[in-house]
The first five atom37 places (N, CA, C, CB, O) and aatype in JSON, in Angstrom:
{
  "aatype": [12, 3, 15, 9, 1, 0, 6, 19, 6, 0, 0, 0, 6, 0, 13, 9, 3, 0, 9, 0, 3, 10, 1, 5, 5, 10, 6, 9, 2, 6, 0, 10, 19, 8, 5, 0, 10, 2, 8, 13, 1, 15, 7, 0, 15, 12, 0, 1, 16, 12, 16, 6, 19, 14, 15, 0, 7, 0, 1, 0, 15, 0, 5, 3, 0, 19, 1, 15, 13, 18, 0, 7, 11, 2, 1, 12, 1, 19, 0, 19, 16, 16, 0, 0, 10, 6, 6, 7, 10, 15, 19, 0, 6, 9, 0, 6, 19, 13, 16, 9, 14, 8, 3, 19, 19, 0, 15, 9, 15, 0, 6, 8, 14, 1, 16, 6, 19, 15],
  "atom_mask": [
    [1, 1, 1, 1, 1],
    [1, 1, 1, 1, 1],
    [1, 1, 1, 1, 1],
    [1, 1, 1, 1, 1],
    [1, 1, 1, 1, 1],
    [1, 1, 1, 1, 1],
    [1, 1, 1, 1, 1],
    [1, 1, 1, 1, 1],
    [1, 1, 1, 1, 1],
    [1, 1, 1, 1, 1],
    [1, 1, 1, 1, 1],
    [1, 1, 1, 1, 1],
    [1, 1, 1, 1, 1],
    [1, 1, 1, 1, 1],
    [1, 1, 1, 1, 1],
    [1, 1, 1, 1, 1],
    [1, 1, 1, 1, 1],
    [1, 1, 1, 1, 1],
    [1, 1, 1, 1, 1],
    [1, 1, 1, 1, 1],
    [1, 1, 1, 1, 1],
    [1, 1, 1, 1, 1],
    [1, 1, 1, 1, 1],
    [1, 1, 1, 1, 1],
    [1, 1, 1, 1, 1],
    [1, 1, 1, 1, 1],
    [1, 1, 1, 1, 1],
    [1, 1, 1, 1, 1],
    [1, 1, 1, 1, 1],
    [1, 1, 1, 1, 1],
    [1, 1, 1, 1, 1],
    [1, 1, 1, 1, 1],
    [1, 1, 1, 1, 1],
    [1, 1, 1, 1, 1],
    [1, 1, 1, 1, 1],
    [1, 1, 1, 1, 1],
    [1, 1, 1, 1, 1],
    [1, 1, 1, 1, 1],
    [1, 1, 1, 1, 1],
    [1, 1, 1, 1, 1],
    [1, 1, 1, 1, 1],
    [1, 1, 1, 1, 1],
    [1, 1, 1, 0, 1],
    [1, 1, 1, 1, 1],
    [1, 1, 1, 1, 1],
    [1, 1, 1, 1, 1],
    [1, 1, 1, 1, 1],
    [1, 1, 1, 1, 1],
    [1, 1, 1, 1, 1],
    [1, 1, 1, 1, 1],
    [1, 1, 1, 1, 1],
    [1, 1, 1, 1, 1],
    [1, 1, 1, 1, 1],
    [1, 1, 1, 1, 1],
    [1, 1, 1, 1, 1],
    [1, 1, 1, 1, 1],
    [1, 1, 1, 0, 1],
    [1, 1, 1, 1, 1],
    [1, 1, 1, 1, 1],
    [1, 1, 1, 1, 1],
    [1, 1, 1, 1, 1],
    [1, 1, 1, 1, 1],
    [1, 1, 1, 1, 1],
    [1, 1, 1, 1, 1],
    [1, 1, 1, 1, 1],
    [1, 1, 1, 1, 1],
    [1, 1, 1, 1, 1],
    [1, 1, 1, 1, 1],
    [1, 1, 1, 1, 1],
    [1, 1, 1, 1, 1],
    [1, 1, 1, 1, 1],
    [1, 1, 1, 0, 1],
    [1, 1, 1, 1, 1],
    [1, 1, 1, 1, 1],
    [1, 1, 1, 1, 1],
    [1, 1, 1, 1, 1],
    [1, 1, 1, 1, 1],
    [1, 1, 1, 1, 1],
    [1, 1, 1, 1, 1],
    [1, 1, 1, 1, 1],
    [1, 1, 1, 1, 1],
    [1, 1, 1, 1, 1],
    [1, 1, 1, 1, 1],
    [1, 1, 1, 1, 1],
    [1, 1, 1, 1, 1],
    [1, 1, 1, 1, 1],
    [1, 1, 1, 1, 1],
    [1, 1, 1, 0, 1],
    [1, 1, 1, 1, 1],
    [1, 1, 1, 1, 1],
    [1, 1, 1, 1, 1],
    [1, 1, 1, 1, 1],
    [1, 1, 1, 1, 1],
    [1, 1, 1, 1, 1],
    [1, 1, 1, 1, 1],
    [1, 1, 1, 1, 1],
    [1, 1, 1, 1, 1],
    [1, 1, 1, 1, 1],
    [1, 1, 1, 1, 1],
    [1, 1, 1, 1, 1],
    [1, 1, 1, 1, 1],
    [1, 1, 1, 1, 1],
    [1, 1, 1, 1, 1],
    [1, 1, 1, 1, 1],
    [1, 1, 1, 1, 1],
    [1, 1, 1, 1, 1],
    [1, 1, 1, 1, 1],
    [1, 1, 1, 1, 1],
    [1, 1, 1, 1, 1],
    [1, 1, 1, 1, 1],
    [1, 1, 1, 1, 1],
    [1, 1, 1, 1, 1],
    [1, 1, 1, 1, 1],
    [1, 1, 1, 1, 1],
    [1, 1, 1, 1, 1],
    [1, 1, 1, 1, 1],
    [1, 1, 1, 1, 1],
    [1, 1, 1, 1, 1]
  ],
  "atom_positions": [
    [[-96.76, -39.28, 59.35], [-97.45, -38.04, 59.65], [-97.0, -36.92, 58.71], [-97.21, -37.64, 61.1], [-97.77, -36.01, 58.41]],
    [[-95.73, -36.99, 58.25], [-95.25, -35.95, 57.33], [-96.07, -35.92, 56.04], [-93.78, -36.18, 57.01], [-96.34, -34.84, 55.51]],
    [[-96.45, -37.09, 55.55], [-97.25, -37.12, 54.31], [-98.64, -36.55, 54.56], [-97.35, -38.57, 53.76], [-99.23, -35.93, 53.67]],
    [[-99.17, -36.76, 55.75], [-100.48, -36.21, 56.08], [-100.41, -34.69, 56.16], [-101.01, -36.79, 57.42], [-101.28, -34.0, 55.64]],
    [[-99.35, -34.17, 56.8], [-99.17, -32.72, 56.88], [-98.99, -32.13, 55.48], [-97.94, -32.38, 57.77], [-99.53, -31.07, 55.17]],
    [[-98.23, -32.82, 54.64], [-98.02, -32.34, 53.27], [-99.34, -32.29, 52.5], [-97.01, -33.25, 52.54], [-99.57, -31.37, 51.72]],
    [[-100.2, -33.28, 52.72], [-101.5, -33.3, 52.04], [-102.4, -32.18, 52.55], [-102.2, -34.67, 52.25], [-103.13, -31.57, 51.77]],
    [[-102.36, -31.89, 53.85], [-103.14, -30.77, 54.38], [-102.7, -29.48, 53.7], [-102.99, -30.66, 55.94], [-103.53, -28.67, 53.28]],
    [[-101.39, -29.29, 53.61], [-100.87, -28.07, 52.97], [-101.25, -28.02, 51.5], [-99.35, -28.0, 53.11], [-101.68, -26.97, 51.01]],
    [[-101.1, -29.13, 50.79], [-101.44, -29.17, 49.36], [-102.94, -28.94, 49.16], [-101.03, -30.51, 48.74], [-103.34, -28.22, 48.25]],
    [[-103.76, -29.55, 50.01], [-105.21, -29.38, 49.91], [-105.59, -27.93, 50.18], [-105.95, -30.32, 50.89], [-106.45, -27.37, 49.49]],
    [[-104.96, -27.32, 51.17], [-105.27, -25.92, 51.49], [-104.88, -25.0, 50.34], [-104.54, -25.49, 52.78], [-105.65, -24.11, 49.97]],
    [[-103.71, -25.21, 49.77], [-103.27, -24.38, 48.63], [-104.21, -24.54, 47.43], [-101.84, -24.75, 48.21], [-104.57, -23.56, 46.78]],
    [[-104.6, -25.78, 47.15], [-105.52, -26.03, 46.03], [-106.88, -25.4, 46.3], [-105.68, -27.55, 45.78], [-107.52, -24.87, 45.38]],
    [[-107.34, -25.45, 47.55], [-108.63, -24.87, 47.91], [-108.57, -23.35, 47.79], [-109.04, -25.28, 49.33], [-109.53, -22.73, 47.32]],
    [[-107.48, -22.76, 48.21], [-107.3, -21.3, 48.06], [-107.37, -20.92, 46.59], [-105.95, -20.85, 48.66], [-108.02, -19.93, 46.24]],
    [[-106.72, -21.68, 45.73], [-106.76, -21.42, 44.29], [-108.18, -21.54, 43.74], [-105.82, -22.38, 43.54], [-108.62, -20.72, 42.93]],
    [[-108.9, -22.58, 44.2], [-110.28, -22.78, 43.73], [-111.18, -21.63, 44.19], [-110.84, -24.12, 44.25], [-112.04, -21.18, 43.43]],
    [[-110.97, -21.16, 45.41], [-111.76, -20.02, 45.91], [-111.47, -18.77, 45.08], [-111.44, -19.76, 47.41], [-112.39, -18.04, 44.71]],
    [[-110.2, -18.53, 44.79], [-109.83, -17.35, 44.0], [-110.43, -17.43, 42.6], [-108.29, -17.22, 43.91], [-110.92, -16.43, 42.07]],
    [[-110.4, -18.61, 41.99], [-110.97, -18.78, 40.65], [-112.48, -18.58, 40.69], [-110.63, -20.18, 40.09], [-113.04, -17.93, 39.8]],
    [[-113.13, -19.12, 41.71], [-114.58, -18.94, 41.83], [-114.92, -17.46, 41.99], [-115.13, -19.75, 43.02], [-115.86, -16.96, 41.36]],
    [[-114.17, -16.76, 42.84], [-114.4, -15.33, 43.04], [-114.28, -14.58, 41.71], [-113.4, -14.75, 44.07], [-115.11, -13.73, 41.4]],
    [[-113.25, -14.9, 40.94], [-113.05, -14.24, 39.65], [-114.21, -14.53, 38.7], [-111.71, -14.7, 39.01], [-114.7, -13.63, 38.02]],
    [[-114.65, -15.77, 38.67], [-115.75, -16.13, 37.77], [-117.06, -15.47, 38.2], [-115.93, -17.65, 37.73], [-117.86, -15.06, 37.36]],
    [[-117.27, -15.35, 39.51], [-118.46, -14.66, 39.99], [-118.43, -13.19, 39.61], [-118.59, -14.81, 41.51], [-119.46, -12.62, 39.24]],
    [[-117.27, -12.57, 39.7], [-117.15, -11.16, 39.31], [-117.41, -10.97, 37.82], [-115.76, -10.62, 39.67], [-118.06, -10.01, 37.42]],
    [[-116.91, -11.89, 37.01], [-117.16, -11.83, 35.57], [-118.65, -11.97, 35.29], [-116.37, -12.94, 34.82], [-119.21, -11.21, 34.5]],
    [[-119.29, -12.93, 35.95], [-120.73, -13.13, 35.76], [-121.54, -11.95, 36.27], [-121.19, -14.41, 36.45], [-122.54, -11.57, 35.65]],
    [[-121.13, -11.37, 37.37], [-121.83, -10.19, 37.88], [-121.77, -9.05, 36.87], [-121.23, -9.74, 39.23], [-122.76, -8.38, 36.62]],
    [[-120.59, -8.84, 36.29], [-120.44, -7.79, 35.28], [-121.32, -8.06, 34.07], [-118.97, -7.67, 34.85], [-121.91, -7.13, 33.51]],
    [[-121.41, -9.31, 33.65], [-122.26, -9.65, 32.5], [-123.74, -9.43, 32.81], [-122.03, -11.11, 32.1], [-124.49, -8.97, 31.94]],
    [[-124.16, -9.75, 34.02], [-125.56, -9.53, 34.38], [-125.86, -8.04, 34.41], [-125.88, -10.18, 35.75], [-126.92, -7.61, 33.96]],
    [[-124.93, -7.24, 34.96], [-125.12, -5.78, 34.94], [-125.22, -5.28, 33.5], [-123.95, -5.07, 35.67], [-126.08, -4.45, 33.18]],
    [[-124.34, -5.78, 32.64], [-124.34, -5.38, 31.25], [-125.66, -5.75, 30.58], [-123.17, -6.03, 30.5], [-126.25, -4.93, 29.86]],
    [[-126.14, -6.96, 30.81], [-127.4, -7.41, 30.21], [-128.58, -6.59, 30.75], [-127.62, -8.91, 30.49], [-129.48, -6.21, 30.0]],
    [[-128.57, -6.32, 32.05], [-129.65, -5.54, 32.65], [-129.68, -4.13, 32.07], [-129.5, -5.48, 34.17], [-130.75, -3.62, 31.73]],
    [[-128.53, -3.51, 31.95], [-128.46, -2.17, 31.36], [-128.94, -2.17, 29.92], [-127.03, -1.63, 31.43], [-129.65, -1.27, 29.49]],
    [[-128.54, -3.19, 29.18], [-128.96, -3.33, 27.78], [-130.48, -3.46, 27.7], [-128.27, -4.56, 27.12], [-131.13, -2.81, 26.89]],
    [[-131.03, -4.31, 28.56], [-132.48, -4.55, 28.59], [-133.22, -3.27, 29.02], [-132.82, -5.72, 29.55], [-134.24, -2.92, 28.43]],
    [[-132.7, -2.59, 30.03], [-133.33, -1.35, 30.5], [-133.3, -0.25, 29.45], [-132.64, -0.87, 31.77], [-134.13, 0.65, 29.47]],
    [[-132.34, -0.33, 28.55], [-132.25, 0.7, 27.5], [-133.3, 0.5, 26.41], [-130.86, 0.7, 26.89], [-133.39, 1.29, 25.48]],
    [[-134.08, -0.58, 26.55], [-135.15, -0.81, 25.59], [-134.93, -1.99, 24.67], [0.0, 0.0, 0.0], [-135.8, -2.3, 23.86]],
    [[-133.82, -2.65, 24.77], [-133.56, -3.81, 23.91], [-134.49, -4.96, 24.3], [-132.07, -4.26, 24.02], [-134.86, -5.11, 25.46]],
    [[-134.86, -5.75, 23.3], [-135.69, -6.92, 23.58], [-134.85, -7.97, 24.32], [-136.29, -7.52, 22.26], [-133.62, -7.89, 24.33]],
    [[-135.52, -8.93, 24.92], [-134.8, -10.01, 25.6], [-133.96, -10.79, 24.6], [-135.79, -10.95, 26.32], [-132.81, -11.12, 24.88]],
    [[-134.52, -11.08, 23.44], [-133.78, -11.83, 22.43], [-132.51, -11.08, 22.02], [-134.66, -12.09, 21.19], [-131.44, -11.68, 21.91]],
    [[-132.64, -9.79, 21.8], [-131.48, -8.98, 21.4], [-130.46, -8.92, 22.54], [-131.92, -7.54, 20.99], [-129.26, -9.05, 22.32]],
    [[-130.96, -8.73, 23.75], [-130.06, -8.69, 24.91], [-129.27, -9.98, 25.02], [-130.85, -8.43, 26.2], [-128.06, -9.96, 25.23]],
    [[-129.96, -11.11, 24.9], [-129.3, -12.4, 25.05], [-128.29, -12.68, 23.93], [-130.35, -13.5, 25.07], [-127.29, -13.35, 24.17]],
    [[-128.54, -12.16, 22.74], [-127.59, -12.4, 21.65], [-126.43, -11.42, 21.67], [-128.3, -12.32, 20.32], [-125.35, -11.74, 21.19]],
    [[-126.65, -10.23, 22.23], [-125.59, -9.21, 22.22], [-124.72, -9.23, 23.47], [-126.21, -7.86, 22.07], [-123.63, -8.64, 23.47]],
    [[-125.17, -9.88, 24.51], [-124.35, -9.98, 25.72], [-123.91, -11.44, 25.84], [-125.15, -9.51, 27.02], [-124.69, -12.31, 26.25]],
    [[-122.66, -11.71, 25.49], [-122.18, -13.1, 25.49], [-122.03, -13.63, 26.91], [-120.83, -13.2, 24.75], [-121.22, -13.12, 27.7]],
    [[-122.81, -14.65, 27.24], [-122.74, -15.16, 28.6], [-122.53, -16.67, 28.7], [-123.99, -14.8, 29.31], [-122.22, -17.18, 29.78]],
    [[-122.69, -17.39, 27.6], [-122.59, -18.86, 27.66], [-121.22, -19.31, 28.15], [-122.88, -19.46, 26.29], [-121.13, -20.2, 29.0]],
    [[-120.18, -18.73, 27.63], [-118.83, -19.1, 28.05], [-118.57, -18.79, 29.51], [0.0, 0.0, 0.0], [-117.94, -19.57, 30.22]],
    [[-119.05, -17.64, 29.94], [-118.87, -17.24, 31.34], [-119.65, -18.16, 32.27], [-119.32, -15.78, 31.55], [-119.17, -18.52, 33.34]],
    [[-120.87, -18.55, 31.85], [-121.65, -19.47, 32.68], [-120.96, -20.81, 32.8], [-123.06, -19.66, 32.1], [-120.91, -21.39, 33.89]],
    [[-120.42, -21.31, 31.71], [-119.72, -22.59, 31.74], [-118.48, -22.51, 32.63], [-119.32, -23.03, 30.31], [-118.19, -23.42, 33.4]],
    [[-117.75, -21.41, 32.52], [-116.56, -21.23, 33.36], [-116.93, -21.14, 34.83], [-115.8, -19.97, 32.94], [-116.23, -21.68, 35.68]],
    [[-118.03, -20.47, 35.13], [-118.48, -20.36, 36.51], [-118.9, -21.73, 37.05], [-119.66, -19.37, 36.62], [-118.61, -22.06, 38.19]],
    [[-119.57, -22.52, 36.22], [-119.97, -23.86, 36.66], [-118.74, -24.72, 36.94], [-120.86, -24.53, 35.58], [-118.72, -25.47, 37.91]],
    [[-117.72, -24.6, 36.09], [-116.47, -25.34, 36.33], [-115.82, -24.88, 37.63], [-115.5, -25.15, 35.15], [-115.3, -25.69, 38.39]],
    [[-115.85, -23.57, 37.88], [-115.25, -23.03, 39.1], [-115.99, -23.52, 40.34], [-115.25, -21.49, 39.05], [-115.37, -23.8, 41.37]],
    [[-117.31, -23.62, 40.25], [-118.1, -24.13, 41.38], [-117.75, -25.59, 41.64], [-119.63, -23.98, 41.11], [-117.57, -26.0, 42.79]],
    [[-117.64, -26.37, 40.58], [-117.27, -27.79, 40.74], [-115.88, -27.9, 41.37], [-117.29, -28.52, 39.37], [-115.67, -28.73, 42.26]],
    [[-114.94, -27.09, 40.93], [-113.58, -27.1, 41.51], [-113.6, -26.69, 42.97], [-112.65, -26.17, 40.72], [-112.87, -27.25, 43.79]],
    [[-114.45, -25.71, 43.31], [-114.58, -25.27, 44.7], [-115.03, -26.43, 45.57], [-115.57, -24.09, 44.81], [-114.43, -26.69, 46.61]],
    [[-116.08, -27.13, 45.16], [-116.59, -28.23, 45.97], [-115.62, -29.41, 46.03], [-117.93, -28.7, 45.43], [-115.52, -30.08, 47.06]],
    [[-114.91, -29.66, 44.95], [-113.88, -30.71, 44.98], [-112.76, -30.32, 45.96], [-113.29, -30.96, 43.56], [-112.27, -31.16, 46.72]],
    [[-112.38, -29.05, 45.93], [-111.35, -28.57, 46.86], [-111.82, -28.62, 48.3], [0.0, 0.0, 0.0], [-111.05, -28.96, 49.2]],
    [[-113.08, -28.29, 48.52], [-113.65, -28.34, 49.86], [-113.64, -29.77, 50.37], [-115.09, -27.78, 49.87], [-113.29, -30.02, 51.53]],
    [[-114.0, -30.71, 49.53], [-114.0, -32.11, 49.92], [-112.58, -32.6, 50.22], [-114.63, -32.98, 48.83], [-112.35, -33.27, 51.22]],
    [[-111.63, -32.25, 49.36], [-110.24, -32.65, 49.58], [-109.74, -32.08, 50.91], [-109.33, -32.17, 48.41], [-109.03, -32.76, 51.66]],
    [[-110.11, -30.83, 51.19], [-109.7, -30.18, 52.44], [-110.3, -30.91, 53.64], [-110.13, -28.7, 52.44], [-109.61, -31.14, 54.63]],
    [[-111.58, -31.27, 53.55], [-112.23, -32.01, 54.64], [-111.52, -33.33, 54.91], [-113.7, -32.28, 54.3], [-111.26, -33.67, 56.07]],
    [[-111.2, -34.06, 53.86], [-110.53, -35.35, 54.02], [-109.15, -35.15, 54.65], [-110.4, -36.07, 52.66], [-108.77, -35.88, 55.56]],
    [[-108.41, -34.17, 54.15], [-107.06, -33.93, 54.68], [-107.09, -33.52, 56.15], [-106.36, -32.85, 53.85], [-106.33, -34.04, 56.96]],
    [[-107.98, -32.58, 56.48], [-108.08, -32.09, 57.86], [-108.55, -33.22, 58.78], [-109.04, -30.88, 57.95], [-108.01, -33.41, 59.87]],
    [[-109.55, -33.96, 58.35], [-110.07, -35.06, 59.16], [-109.02, -36.12, 59.39], [-111.3, -35.67, 58.5], [-108.85, -36.6, 60.51]],
    [[-108.31, -36.49, 58.35], [-107.27, -37.51, 58.46], [-106.17, -37.05, 59.42], [-106.67, -37.82, 57.08], [-105.72, -37.82, 60.27]],
    [[-105.76, -35.8, 59.29], [-104.72, -35.27, 60.18], [-105.22, -35.23, 61.63], [-104.29, -33.86, 59.73], [-104.49, -35.6, 62.55]],
    [[-106.44, -34.79, 61.81], [-107.0, -34.71, 63.17], [-107.14, -36.09, 63.8], [-108.36, -34.0, 63.15], [-106.88, -36.26, 64.99]],
    [[-107.55, -37.07, 63.01], [-107.64, -38.45, 63.52], [-106.26, -38.95, 63.93], [-108.25, -39.39, 62.46], [-106.1, -39.58, 64.98]],
    [[-105.28, -38.66, 63.1], [-103.9, -39.07, 63.42], [-103.41, -38.44, 64.71], [-102.97, -38.69, 62.28], [-102.62, -39.04, 65.44]],
    [[-103.89, -37.23, 65.0], [-103.48, -36.53, 66.21], [-104.31, -36.95, 67.43], [-103.58, -35.03, 66.01], [-104.1, -36.45, 68.53]],
    [[-105.26, -37.86, 67.21], [-106.0, -38.41, 68.33], [-107.37, -37.81, 68.61], [0.0, 0.0, 0.0], [-108.01, -38.18, 69.59]],
    [[-107.84, -36.9, 67.77], [-109.17, -36.35, 67.98], [-110.21, -37.4, 67.62], [-109.37, -35.08, 67.15], [-110.0, -38.22, 66.72]],
    [[-111.33, -37.37, 68.31], [-112.42, -38.3, 68.01], [-113.25, -37.75, 66.85], [-113.31, -38.53, 69.26], [-113.14, -36.58, 66.48]],
    [[-114.09, -38.62, 66.31], [-114.99, -38.2, 65.23], [-115.88, -37.05, 65.71], [-115.86, -39.4, 64.75], [-116.07, -36.07, 65.0]],
    [[-116.41, -37.18, 66.92], [-117.29, -36.14, 67.47], [-116.55, -34.81, 67.65], [-117.87, -36.58, 68.82], [-117.09, -33.75, 67.34]],
    [[-115.31, -34.87, 68.13], [-114.53, -33.64, 68.31], [-114.24, -32.96, 66.97], [-113.21, -33.96, 69.02], [-114.34, -31.74, 66.86]],
    [[-113.89, -33.75, 65.97], [-113.6, -33.19, 64.66], [-114.85, -32.54, 64.07], [-113.07, -34.29, 63.71], [-114.8, -31.44, 63.53]],
    [[-115.97, -33.24, 64.19], [-117.23, -32.71, 63.67], [-117.56, -31.37, 64.32], [-118.38, -33.71, 63.9], [-117.99, -30.43, 63.65]],
    [[-117.37, -31.3, 65.63], [-117.7, -30.07, 66.35], [-116.71, -28.94, 66.06], [-117.74, -30.33, 67.84], [-117.12, -27.82, 65.77]],
    [[-115.42, -29.24, 66.14], [-114.39, -28.2, 65.99], [-114.36, -27.65, 64.57], [-113.02, -28.77, 66.35], [-114.25, -26.44, 64.38]],
    [[-114.47, -28.51, 63.58], [-114.35, -28.08, 62.19], [-115.7, -27.87, 61.52], [-113.54, -29.08, 61.41], [-115.76, -27.59, 60.32]],
    [[-116.78, -28.02, 62.26], [-118.16, -27.91, 61.74], [-118.37, -28.72, 60.46], [-118.5, -26.44, 61.48], [-118.94, -28.26, 59.47]],
    [[-117.87, -29.93, 60.53], [-118.08, -30.89, 59.44], [-119.16, -31.85, 59.96], [-116.72, -31.67, 59.03], [-119.06, -32.33, 61.09]],
    [[-120.18, -32.14, 59.15], [-121.22, -33.05, 59.63], [-120.64, -34.36, 60.16], [-122.22, -33.34, 58.5], [-119.72, -34.93, 59.58]],
    [[-121.19, -34.82, 61.27], [-120.7, -36.02, 61.94], [-120.62, -37.21, 60.99], [-121.59, -36.37, 63.14], [-119.64, -37.95, 60.99]],
    [[-121.67, -37.4, 60.18], [-121.68, -38.55, 59.27], [-120.58, -38.45, 58.22], [-123.04, -38.66, 58.59], [-120.06, -39.47, 57.77]],
    [[-120.24, -37.24, 57.82], [-119.15, -37.05, 56.85], [-117.81, -37.42, 57.49], [-119.11, -35.57, 56.33], [-117.0, -38.11, 56.89]],
    [[-117.6, -36.96, 58.73], [-116.36, -37.28, 59.44], [-116.26, -38.79, 59.66], [-116.29, -36.53, 60.79], [-115.19, -39.38, 59.47]],
    [[-117.36, -39.41, 60.06], [-117.37, -40.86, 60.28], [-117.05, -41.61, 58.99], [-118.74, -41.31, 60.83], [-116.32, -42.6, 59.01]],
    [[-117.59, -41.14, 57.88], [-117.32, -41.78, 56.59], [-115.85, -41.65, 56.21], [-118.21, -41.17, 55.5], [-115.23, -42.61, 55.75]],
    [[-115.3, -40.46, 56.4], [-113.88, -40.25, 56.1], [-113.03, -41.11, 57.01], [-113.49, -38.77, 56.26], [-112.05, -41.7, 56.56]],
    [[-113.41, -41.19, 58.28], [-112.68, -42.0, 59.25], [-112.67, -43.47, 58.82], [-113.3, -41.86, 60.64], [-111.64, -44.15, 58.94]],
    [[-113.8, -43.96, 58.34], [-113.89, -45.37, 57.9], [-113.03, -45.62, 56.66], [-115.35, -45.74, 57.61], [-112.46, -46.7, 56.5]],
    [[-112.94, -44.61, 55.77], [-112.16, -44.77, 54.54], [-110.67, -44.57, 54.77], [-112.65, -43.78, 53.51], [-109.86, -45.06, 53.98]],
    [[-110.31, -43.87, 55.83], [-108.91, -43.56, 56.11], [-108.59, -43.94, 57.56], [-108.61, -42.05, 55.86], [-108.41, -43.07, 58.41]],
    [[-108.51, -45.24, 57.83], [-108.27, -45.65, 59.21], [-106.91, -45.14, 59.71], [-108.33, -47.17, 59.33], [-105.95, -44.99, 58.96]],
    [[-106.88, -44.88, 61.02], [-105.65, -44.37, 61.64], [-104.54, -45.37, 61.54], [-105.89, -44.02, 63.1], [-104.74, -46.59, 61.61]],
    [[-103.36, -44.83, 61.37], [-102.17, -45.68, 61.45], [-101.73, -45.66, 62.9], [-101.02, -45.2, 60.47], [-101.9, -44.65, 63.59]],
    [[-101.17, -46.73, 63.35], [-100.71, -46.79, 64.72], [-99.48, -45.93, 64.91], [-100.42, -48.23, 65.13], [-98.54, -45.97, 64.1]],
    [[-99.48, -45.16, 65.97], [-98.36, -44.29, 66.28], [-97.5, -45.02, 67.28], [-98.82, -42.9, 66.83], [-97.98, -45.46, 68.32]],
    [[-96.2, -45.15, 66.96], [-95.34, -45.89, 67.89], [-94.74, -45.01, 68.93], [-94.25, -46.59, 67.16], [-93.99, -45.49, 69.79]]
  ]
}
C-alpha cells in the first residue's frame, strides 16, 4: 500500500505541474492573440499580422502542455482508482465519488487487479 500511496502523491505532484504549465502556456497564447488582434485592428493585413506576431512556437508549446495535462490526468485517475480499489471501494463507488466514467474505472480495475490484504 505504501507504493500505491507514493504513486498517488507523485501523480498529484506531476498533475499540478502539468496544470501550472498549461496555465502559463494559455496565458502566453492569450497575450499573442491580443497582440495579433490589436495589430490587425490597427489596419495591418492578415498576412502582415501573421508574419509579425510570432505564434508558431507558442502554439506548439501549448499543444505540448495540453498533451502533458491529459497524460497527467490519466496518471492521476489510475493512481486514485488503484488506491481506492485497494481500500475496498467498488468500481461504482469510485466512479461516483471521483466522477470518473464507470467504464474507465472498470478498465483500470481490470488492468490493476487488487492485491490481497492480509
